[in-house]
N, C-alpha and C positions, 0 to 999 in steps of 0.2 A: 189418853195419848196426847202428848204436848202438841200445841198448835204448830210449832216449828218443825215437827218431825217431817223428814223428807221421804218421798216415795220413789221407788225405781220402776220405770215402765218396762214391764215384762214383754208386752206386745200390744199392738193396737190394730184395729181393722176399720178403715174408713167406710167400707161398704155396709157395715152393720152398726156403726157408731158405738163400738164397744172397745174397751181396753182392760187389761189386767195390770194392776199395780202391786208392787211388793213393798211392804212397810216393815222396817226393823223395829218392832215393838213387842212388848210382852203384856200379858194380862188382858188381851182383847177377847171379847165374847162374840163369836161369829153368829150372824143372823141365819136362822134356818131357812133353807130354800124350799118353796112350795112347788106345786105342779100347776102351771098355767093352763094346761090342757083341759083341766076339769073346771075352770072358771065358768060362771054363767052370767049372762047379762042381768043386771039388777043386784048382783052380789056387792056387799059393802067392802070398800077398800080405803086405805089410808096412805096418802103420799107424804114422804119424808124428804126433806132437803133444806139447803141453806138458801131459801127464797130471798132474792134481792140482796144477799150477803148481809142481812140484818145482824147486828151484834146480839149476843146472848144465846147462841146455839141454834140448832135446827128448828125448822117450822114443820108442823104436821097439819094436814088438811084432810077432811073426810068426805067421801063421796061414794059413788057406785060405779060398777063396770057398765059403761054406756053402750059399748059395742066391742066385738072381738074381730081379730084377723084383719085389721085395717092396714092399708098401705099408703104411705105418703112420700113425697120427694122432699129431702132435707139436704140442701146444698148439692153435692155431687152424688149423693147416695139415694137410692130408693129403699126406704126402710119398710120392712114387712113384718108380719106376725105381731102387729101392735095391738095393745089393749087401749081402747078409748075410755076415758074416765072424766067425770065431772068434778072429781076432787081437784081443788085449785092447784095448778102448777104454774110457777112463775120463773122468771130468769133466776138462775142459781140452783134450781131444783134438779137440773140434769145430772144424772148419775146417782140420784137418791133412790131410795127404795119405794116401791109400791107394795104394800103388805095387805094380806087378807085379815079376816077376823080372828084367825088363829095366831097372828103375828109372823106368818111365813111370807118370805119375799116371793111375790108372784110376777113382779115386773120391775123394770129400771126406767125411771122417769127420763124422757128424752126430748119432748117437743110440745109446743102449744100451737093452736090455731089462732094466729094473731088477729084475724078479722072476724072472730066469733067469741062467744061467751061460754066459759066452762067446758071447753073442749081441749083436753090434754091427752097426751099419748105416752105410753110406757112400752118398752121392749119386753115381750113375753119371756119369762125366765126359762121355760123348758127348752125352746130352741136356742136360747142364748148359751146354755150349758155347753153345747158342742163347740161354740165359738171360744168359750173360756178354755176348754180342754186343749184345743188346737193352739191357742196363744201361749198357754203354759208349756206345752210340749215342744213347740217349734218356733214360737214368737210371731207367727203369722197365720192367716186363714186362707185356705185354698178355695177359690170360687170358680165356677164354670163360666165360660165366655163365648158369646155368639159373635159379637162384633157389629152391631147396628146402632145407629142413632135414629130415633123414631119419635113419632108423635101420634096421639090418639086422633083418629079420623072423625071429622064432624061433617054433617050435611053441607055446611058452608064451604069447607075445604074441598069436599068431593065435587061440588058444583064448580068451584073456581078452577080446579085442575081437570075438570071434565072426566072424572073417574066413573067406572061402571059399578062401583060399590060404594055404599055410604057408611058402612060399619066395618071397623077393623083398625089396624095400626099401620100407618104409612111409614115406610123406610125412607128417611131423609138422606141418610148416608151409610154406605157399607164401608167399614174400615178395611183399608188395604191389607192383604195377607191374612185376614181373619177367617174363621170357620164359615161365616156367612158368605164371603167372597168365594171361598173354595167350593161351597155348595152351589154357587150360581145365583145367589140372591142379588138383586140389582136395586139401585136407587129408584124410587118411585113405585116399587112393589108394595102391595097392601097385604099385610099378614092377616089372615082370617082364621087360621087354626095353627096351633103349635102343640106338639106332644099329644095330639088327639083331643085337645081342648079348644073350644071356640074362643076367639079373641075379640074383645070389644074395647079394651083399653091397653095402653102401653105397659102398665104394670102387670097385665096378664102374661105378656111375653117374659118380663123380668122374673116373675114368679116361677114359670115353668123352667127357665134356664137355671135359676138358683136352686131348684129342687134336684138338680143333677150334678154329676161330678165331671171334671175334665176327662176326656176320653169317651164319654157317653155319646151316643148318636141321638138326634132328635129330629122328628119329621116336622117340616114347616110347609104349610099350604099358603100360597099367596095368589092374589089376583093381579095379573100383569096384562094391562090393556083389557081385552075382552076374554082372556083365557085364564083358566085356573091351573096353576102350576104347583107341583109337589116336589120338594127337594129334601135330601137327607144331609144334615150338617153334623159333623163330628166336633164336639165342643173341646176347647182347649182351656188352659188355666188363664184366668183373667189377669191382664197386666195391672200393675198398681194404678189406681185412680182411673180405671176404665170401667164402663158399664156394659 
């Protein structure tokens, strides 16, 4: 494919850092997609991408799967279902393939840990397929929305705010008109359970909400002052660029 070939953006989703492009070209050989659900820690993988935009074509680096099901914050999004790898990933690798020993694409390179060595992340291909299908069919991806700005509670924060709980997720702000507000959640509440699962980090809340669809109900247990309060929130469709 000539380097000057232009691509049309079929759809993009800021919350998963994924997009689908359409290229008007012939003679292309599609890469086979693998199953990231059967990956195991220690399995060998190869990262492919245009690292540092170096001339001469793509760069390949080899490593192993270091961990699975990682979650990180990248800009406005909380990326989930990530494969951690020690295959070197550098600027320019984003969007490149992470392939297994059979040459099947098991992930999409997306991020690096800048303050560490040999810690890179790729979006797992199996959950990414649903995103691709929605982008191709409708040009967008529908996400569930609760409507809280939050931070992981630490003992220091709990002491500073004189809270009765040291573990959980502090609601810093409830979005006006959101499902959280409609359910009665308040600024200063500490989420300790959601969807029947214990909460210790903000990403736990995001994971449970992301696993559901708009219109679904989700039970949220919070500590408010010295009381434990349970509410039921009906999730809506997440507005663009909202968490």
